[in-house]
C-alpha positions as CSV (number, residue, x, y, z in Angstrom):
1,X,106.7,131.2,127.5
2,X,109.5,128.8,126.4
3,X,108.7,125.7,124.7
4,X,109.2,122.3,126.4
5,X,109.9,119.0,125.2
6,X,107.2,116.4,124.6
7,X,108.0,113.4,126.8
8,X,106.4,110.1,126.1
9,X,106.0,108.4,129.4
10,X,102.4,108.5,131.1
11,X,104.0,110.3,134.1
12,X,105.8,112.6,132.1
13,X,102.9,113.7,129.9
14,X,100.7,114.2,133.2
15,X,103.3,116.3,134.6
16,X,103.8,118.4,131.2
17,X,100.0,119.2,131.1
18,X,100.3,120.6,134.3
19,X,103.4,122.7,133.6
20,X,102.2,124.2,130.4
21,X,99.0,125.3,132.8
22,X,101.3,126.6,135.4
23,X,103.1,128.6,132.3
24,X,100.0,129.9,131.1
25,X,98.9,131.2,134.3
26,X,101.9,133.0,134.9
27,X,102.0,134.5,131.7
28,X,98.3,135.9,132.2
29,X,98.7,136.7,136.1
30,X,102.2,137.8,136.3
31,X,103.1,139.2,132.6
32,X,99.7,140.5,132.2
33,X,99.3,138.9,128.9
34,X,96.0,138.1,127.5
35,X,94.8,134.3,127.9
36,X,93.8,134.4,123.8
37,X,97.6,135.1,123.0
38,X,99.0,132.8,125.6
39,X,96.7,129.7,125.3
40,X,96.9,128.4,121.8
41,X,100.8,128.2,121.1
42,X,100.8,126.3,124.9
43,X,98.1,123.9,124.1
44,X,99.9,123.1,120.7
45,X,102.8,121.6,122.4
46,X,100.4,118.7,123.6
47,X,99.7,116.3,121.0
48,X,97.2,114.4,122.8
49,X,93.4,115.9,122.4
50,X,92.7,114.8,126.3
51,X,95.8,116.6,127.4
52,X,95.0,119.5,125.7
53,X,91.3,119.3,126.9
54,X,92.8,118.5,130.5
55,X,95.3,121.6,130.4
56,X,92.6,124.0,129.1
57,X,90.3,123.0,131.5
58,X,93.2,123.6,134.1
59,X,94.4,126.6,132.8
60,X,90.4,128.3,132.6
61,X,89.8,127.3,136.0
62,X,92.6,128.4,137.9
63,X,92.3,131.8,136.2
64,X,88.4,131.8,136.6
65,X,88.3,130.8,140.4
66,X,92.1,132.8,141.0
67,X,90.4,135.1,143.8
68,X,88.8,132.2,145.6
69,X,91.7,129.9,145.1
70,X,94.3,132.6,146.5
71,X,92.3,133.3,149.4
72,X,92.4,129.4,150.2
73,X,95.8,129.5,149.7
74,X,96.6,132.3,152.2
75,X,94.6,130.6,154.9
76,X,96.9,127.5,154.4
77,X,100.2,129.1,154.4
78,X,101.9,130.2,157.6
79,X,103.6,133.4,155.5
80,X,103.1,135.0,152.5
81,X,105.4,133.5,149.8
82,X,108.2,136.1,148.3
83,X,107.6,137.9,145.0
84,X,110.3,135.9,143.2
85,X,108.1,132.4,144.1
86,X,105.1,133.4,142.5
87,X,105.4,130.4,140.6
88,X,105.2,128.4,143.6
89,X,102.0,130.5,144.5
90,X,100.6,129.7,141.2
91,X,101.6,126.3,141.6
92,X,99.4,125.8,145.1
93,X,96.5,127.5,143.0
94,X,96.8,124.7,140.1
95,X,96.6,121.7,142.7
96,X,93.9,123.4,144.9
97,X,91.7,124.0,141.8
98,X,92.1,120.2,140.9
99,X,91.0,119.3,144.4
100,X,87.8,121.7,144.6
101,X,86.5,121.2,141.1
102,X,88.1,118.6,139.0
103,X,87.6,115.0,139.2
104,X,91.5,114.3,139.4
105,X,92.3,111.8,142.1
106,X,93.5,113.4,145.3
107,X,96.7,111.3,145.2
108,X,97.2,112.4,141.8
109,X,96.5,115.7,142.1
110,X,99.0,116.0,144.9
111,X,101.7,114.1,143.9
112,X,101.4,115.5,140.2
113,X,101.6,119.2,141.3
114,X,104.4,118.8,143.9
115,X,106.5,117.2,141.5
116,X,106.4,120.4,139.3
117,X,108.7,121.7,142.0
118,X,111.3,120.2,140.4
119,X,110.7,121.5,137.0
120,X,110.7,124.8,138.6
121,X,114.3,123.8,140.2
122,X,112.8,124.9,143.5
123,X,113.0,121.4,145.5
124,X,112.8,123.7,148.6
125,X,109.1,124.0,148.1
126,X,108.4,120.6,147.5
127,X,107.5,119.8,151.3
128,X,105.6,123.0,151.5
129,X,103.4,122.4,148.2
130,X,102.7,118.9,149.6
131,X,101.8,119.9,153.4
132,X,99.6,122.8,152.1
133,X,97.5,120.4,149.8
134,X,97.3,118.0,152.1
135,X,96.1,119.9,154.9
136,X,93.6,121.4,152.5
137,X,92.0,117.8,152.0
138,X,91.9,117.7,155.5
139,X,90.3,121.0,156.3
140,X,88.3,121.9,153.3
141,X,85.1,122.5,154.6
142,X,86.1,124.9,157.5
143,X,88.5,126.7,155.3
144,X,86.5,127.4,152.1
145,X,83.2,128.4,154.8
146,X,86.0,131.0,156.3
147,X,86.8,132.3,152.8
148,X,83.3,132.5,151.0
149,X,82.0,134.8,153.8
150,X,83.1,137.8,151.1
151,X,81.3,137.9,148.1
152,X,84.6,138.8,146.1
153,X,86.3,135.8,147.2
154,X,83.0,133.3,147.2
155,X,82.5,134.4,143.4
156,X,86.1,135.1,142.6
157,X,85.9,138.9,141.1
158,X,87.9,141.9,142.1
159,X,86.3,144.1,144.4
160,X,85.5,147.2,142.3
161,X,83.6,144.9,139.8
162,X,81.3,143.4,142.7
163,X,80.7,146.4,144.2
164,X,80.3,148.4,140.7
165,X,77.6,145.7,139.7
166,X,75.8,145.2,143.1
167,X,75.2,149.2,142.7
168,X,74.1,148.5,138.8
169,X,71.9,145.4,139.3
170,X,70.8,145.2,143.2
171,X,68.5,142.2,141.7
172,X,70.8,140.4,139.7
173,X,74.5,141.3,140.5
174,X,74.8,137.7,142.0
175,X,73.4,136.0,139.0
176,X,75.9,138.0,136.7
177,X,78.7,136.7,138.8
178,X,77.5,133.4,138.7
179,X,76.9,133.1,135.3
180,X,80.6,134.8,134.5
181,X,82.0,131.7,136.4
182,X,80.2,129.1,134.0
183,X,81.9,128.1,130.7
184,X,80.1,129.5,127.8
185,X,78.7,127.0,125.1
186,X,80.0,127.0,121.7
187,X,77.4,128.8,119.1
188,X,77.7,128.7,115.4
189,X,75.8,131.2,113.3
190,X,74.9,129.4,109.9
191,X,75.3,131.0,106.5
192,X,72.0,131.1,104.8
193,X,73.7,132.3,101.4
194,X,75.3,128.7,102.0
195,X,73.2,126.1,103.6
196,X,70.2,126.3,106.0
197,X,69.8,125.7,109.8
198,X,67.8,122.2,109.3
199,X,70.4,121.1,106.8
200,X,73.3,122.2,108.9
201,X,72.0,120.7,112.2
202,X,71.1,117.0,109.8
203,X,75.0,117.0,109.2
204,X,76.1,117.6,112.4
205,X,74.0,114.9,113.9
206,X,75.4,112.4,111.1
207,X,78.7,113.2,113.2
208,X,77.4,112.6,116.5
209,X,77.4,116.8,117.1
210,X,74.3,117.4,118.9
211,X,73.1,121.0,118.5
212,X,70.0,122.9,119.3
213,X,68.5,125.8,117.4
214,X,68.4,129.1,119.8
215,X,65.3,131.0,120.5
216,X,66.4,134.5,120.1
217,X,68.4,133.9,117.0
218,X,67.1,132.5,113.8
219,X,70.6,131.5,112.7
220,X,72.1,130.2,115.8
221,X,72.9,126.5,116.6
222,X,74.3,125.6,120.3
223,X,76.2,122.8,120.2
224,X,76.3,120.4,123.5
225,X,79.8,120.4,123.6
226,X,82.7,122.5,122.3
227,X,85.3,121.2,119.7
228,X,87.8,122.1,116.8
229,X,85.1,123.7,114.3
230,X,87.6,123.9,111.6
231,X,87.1,120.0,111.8
232,X,83.0,120.3,111.4
233,X,81.3,119.4,108.3
234,X,80.8,123.0,106.4
235,X,83.5,124.9,107.7
236,X,85.7,125.2,104.7
237,X,82.6,125.8,102.5
238,X,81.7,128.9,104.9
239,X,78.6,127.0,105.9
240,X,78.8,128.9,109.5
241,X,80.8,131.3,111.5
242,X,81.2,131.0,115.4
243,X,79.1,133.8,117.0
244,X,77.3,134.1,120.3
245,X,73.4,134.7,119.7
246,X,74.0,138.1,121.7
247,X,76.5,139.4,119.5
248,X,73.9,138.2,116.5
249,X,71.4,140.4,117.4
250,X,73.3,143.6,115.9
251,X,72.8,142.7,112.2
252,X,69.0,142.1,112.9
253,X,68.9,145.4,114.7
254,X,70.2,147.0,111.8
255,X,68.5,145.4,108.7
256,X,70.7,145.8,106.4
257,X,69.6,146.0,102.7
258,X,70.8,145.8,99.4
259,X,72.9,148.8,98.2
260,X,72.8,150.5,101.2
261,X,76.1,151.8,102.5
262,X,77.2,150.3,105.9
263,X,80.0,151.1,108.1
264,X,80.9,148.5,110.6
265,X,83.4,150.6,112.8
266,X,85.7,148.7,114.8
267,X,85.1,145.5,113.0
268,X,87.5,142.7,113.6
269,X,87.5,139.7,113.4
270,X,84.5,140.2,111.3
271,X,81.7,138.3,113.0
272,X,79.0,141.2,112.5
273,X,80.6,142.6,109.0
274,X,79.6,139.0,107.6
275,X,76.5,138.9,109.4
276,X,75.2,141.9,107.8
277,X,76.5,140.8,104.6
278,X,74.5,137.3,104.7
279,X,71.3,139.3,105.6
280,X,71.7,141.4,102.7
281,X,72.0,138.6,100.3
282,X,75.7,139.9,99.8
283,X,74.8,143.1,98.2
284,X,74.9,145.6,101.0
285,X,78.0,148.1,100.3
286,X,79.7,147.5,103.9
287,X,82.8,149.2,105.1
288,X,84.6,147.7,107.3
289,X,87.3,149.7,109.7
290,X,89.7,148.0,112.3
291,X,92.3,149.5,114.1
292,X,94.9,147.0,114.4
293,X,96.4,145.4,111.2
294,X,96.7,141.7,112.8
295,X,93.0,141.8,113.5
296,X,91.9,143.0,110.1
297,X,94.0,140.1,108.5
298,X,91.4,138.0,110.4
299,X,88.7,139.7,108.9
300,X,89.5,139.2,105.7
301,X,90.2,135.5,106.1
302,X,86.5,135.2,107.5
303,X,85.1,137.2,104.3
304,X,87.3,134.9,101.9
305,X,85.9,131.3,103.7
306,X,82.4,132.6,103.5
307,X,82.5,134.1,100.3
308,X,81.6,137.5,101.1
309,X,82.6,141.0,99.6
310,X,83.0,144.0,101.8
311,X,85.7,146.9,101.4
312,X,87.9,146.9,104.8
313,X,90.8,149.3,105.9
314,X,93.0,149.8,108.8
315,X,92.1,153.1,110.5
316,X,91.2,154.5,113.8
317,X,87.2,155.2,114.1
318,X,87.8,158.5,116.0
319,X,89.8,160.0,113.2
320,X,87.4,159.9,109.8
321,X,89.7,162.3,108.2
322,X,92.3,159.9,107.7
323,X,89.9,157.2,105.9
324,X,86.6,158.6,104.9
325,X,86.2,159.0,101.4
326,X,83.2,161.9,102.0
327,X,80.2,159.6,101.3
328,X,77.7,159.7,104.0
329,X,76.4,156.3,105.2
330,X,72.8,155.0,105.4
331,X,73.7,152.7,108.5
332,X,76.3,152.7,111.0
333,X,77.3,149.8,113.5
334,X,79.7,150.9,116.3
335,X,80.7,147.7,118.3
336,X,82.5,150.4,120.6
337,X,86.1,149.5,122.5
338,X,84.7,148.4,125.9
339,X,85.5,146.5,129.2
340,X,84.2,143.4,128.0
341,X,82.7,142.4,131.2
342,X,80.0,140.9,129.3
343,X,82.1,137.9,128.2
344,X,84.0,137.0,131.4
345,X,83.0,133.6,131.0
346,X,84.7,133.1,127.7
347,X,87.7,135.4,128.7
348,X,88.5,134.8,132.4
349,X,91.7,136.8,132.5
350,X,89.5,140.0,131.8
351,X,88.9,140.1,135.8
352,X,91.9,140.3,136.8
353,X,93.3,142.6,133.9
354,X,90.8,145.5,134.2
355,X,90.8,148.0,136.5
356,X,88.5,151.0,137.8
357,X,90.8,153.6,135.8
358,X,90.3,151.9,132.8
359,X,86.9,152.1,132.6
360,X,87.2,156.0,132.8
361,X,89.6,155.8,129.8
362,X,87.1,153.4,127.8
363,X,84.3,155.9,128.5
364,X,86.0,158.6,126.9
365,X,87.4,156.6,123.9
366,X,83.6,155.6,123.5
367,X,82.3,159.2,123.5
368,X,85.1,160.4,120.9
369,X,84.3,157.6,118.6
370,X,80.7,158.8,118.8
371,X,81.1,161.9,118.1
372,X,83.6,161.3,115.3
373,X,81.1,158.8,113.5
374,X,78.0,160.7,114.0
375,X,78.6,163.4,111.1
376,X,79.1,160.6,108.7
377,X,75.6,159.3,109.3
378,X,72.9,160.7,106.5
379,X,70.1,162.3,107.9
380,X,67.3,159.6,108.3
381,X,70.1,157.0,108.9
382,X,70.7,154.7,111.8
383,X,73.6,154.1,114.1
384,X,73.8,150.9,116.4
385,X,75.8,151.4,119.4
386,X,76.8,148.1,121.0
387,X,79.2,147.1,123.6
388,X,79.9,143.5,125.2
389,X,79.8,145.4,128.6
390,X,77.5,145.3,131.4
391,X,78.4,148.5,133.3
392,X,76.2,151.6,133.2
393,X,78.9,154.0,132.7
394,X,79.9,152.5,129.2
395,X,76.0,152.0,127.9
396,X,73.1,153.5,129.4
397,X,74.9,156.5,130.8
398,X,77.0,156.9,127.5
399,X,73.8,157.1,125.6
400,X,72.4,159.7,127.9
401,X,75.3,161.7,127.5
402,X,75.5,161.6,123.6
403,X,71.7,162.1,123.5
404,X,71.9,165.5,125.4
405,X,74.9,166.6,123.4
406,X,73.9,165.7,119.9
407,X,70.0,167.4,119.5
408,X,69.8,165.6,116.0
409,X,70.0,162.2,117.8
410,X,66.8,160.2,118.7
411,X,66.3,156.9,120.1
412,X,64.5,154.3,117.9
413,X,62.8,151.7,120.7
414,X,64.0,148.1,120.2
415,X,61.3,145.7,119.8
416,X,62.8,142.3,121.4
417,X,62.1,139.4,123.9
418,X,65.5,139.5,125.4
419,X,67.4,141.8,127.5
420,X,66.3,144.4,130.3
421,X,65.0,147.6,129.7
422,X,65.7,150.6,132.3
423,X,62.7,153.1,132.8
424,X,64.2,156.2,132.1
425,X,67.5,155.1,130.2
426,X,67.7,154.3,126.8
427,X,68.7,150.9,125.5
428,X,68.6,147.1,126.0
429,X,70.9,145.2,128.2
430,X,71.6,141.8,128.0
431,X,73.0,139.9,130.9
432,X,75.5,137.2,130.8
433,X,73.8,134.0,131.0
434,X,70.2,135.1,130.0
435,X,69.3,132.3,127.8
436,X,72.9,131.1,127.5
437,X,73.7,134.4,125.9
438,X,76.8,136.6,126.7
439,X,76.3,139.9,128.0
440,X,75.9,142.4,125.2
441,X,74.3,146.3,125.3
442,X,72.3,147.8,122.3
443,X,71.2,151.2,121.7
444,X,69.7,152.3,118.3
445,X,69.8,156.0,117.2
446,X,68.2,157.6,114.4
447,X,69.5,160.7,112.7
448,X,66.9,163.5,112.6
449,X,66.1,164.7,108.9
450,X,66.5,168.5,108.9
451,X,63.6,168.5,106.5
452,X,61.2,166.7,108.9
453,X,61.9,168.9,111.7
454,X,60.2,171.8,109.9
């Protein structure tokens, strides 16, 4: 996305915020870019905090409700726009989102959105965008009622995902879809080697940052409002990390001890790596592996800020011959590559980038990594399989298949007050929104010691 010069007039700033939002939405929906890559540099063009907040809200919301907004737009257009005018299509969605979900005054939402046709050098679209948005204001209820008949439109999810979740969770599928559309809270994990939950909460309160401990994660503080964590007290001193309570369960389940040799496969950006070290008083021998070079740099930065020590290396978890030194591990954490369907509320672009075909490939990748890592585990050791997915193919079914193939693997029951269990399937599933948590799956496996088998 090309940069846009900052304008000083109020009118110019309001237009710029919307223009940046439009460019991000086009980058995500048309160019296939991830929101996490497209959003930060775009917001950096806005100097004012309120403008950044407005633009981010507009971007996240328009992407979150993309399917519903598009269905509404299609009701309002006499005929579809040409492919080369996708910018006008997205522009209409931005306007509809402001009218439906934001507190923007109707006249401002319409006039500011219409004015962007000039920036796009498409003055012919001015009347079209104006007419579509004003018609929606007049006929909003009837149009929304017609669109919302279809669950995929009403909940703004791709049809394949609605169908899959409905089959997997006949009682909970609607709640999952609803939770996916709610903005996720900001949760911090305090570093007990640097501070305590009570001390950090008090420091936050003194700066009017309201926070609440989480019932299922003893190190978690849930903030009432999001903010720039780098400006929070204790950040530079390594007093906390950003991590959802569901993701924090991984280290609790593995219970790392001093001197244990632990592999964190697929480790970046290092949230679970650093948590394993915190729980072992920085005395576990953690080896963190990550496939992508730029992501392992973030892992290194987090280790440095939190004053924790681990060995780390760039490598493919499915190819241990390229990186393993031959020493068996006491414990392995496999936070497997997955569909990320449990964290859609944080990354709404996942809905539109993920396909059914992707799931098949991911399942194969997960199985290959499991097969490659299992021989690296000591007899009597433990492997924790984790995903931020809610799809059975990646979770319970993946575990069933592995257990059938690997006779030395046994399920260690997870004793917890969170998540769902399934009568005939291994593991425990947290659904999005449960106690404010992300969607996560965990299955703890033990490796049978040959001496115990006789």
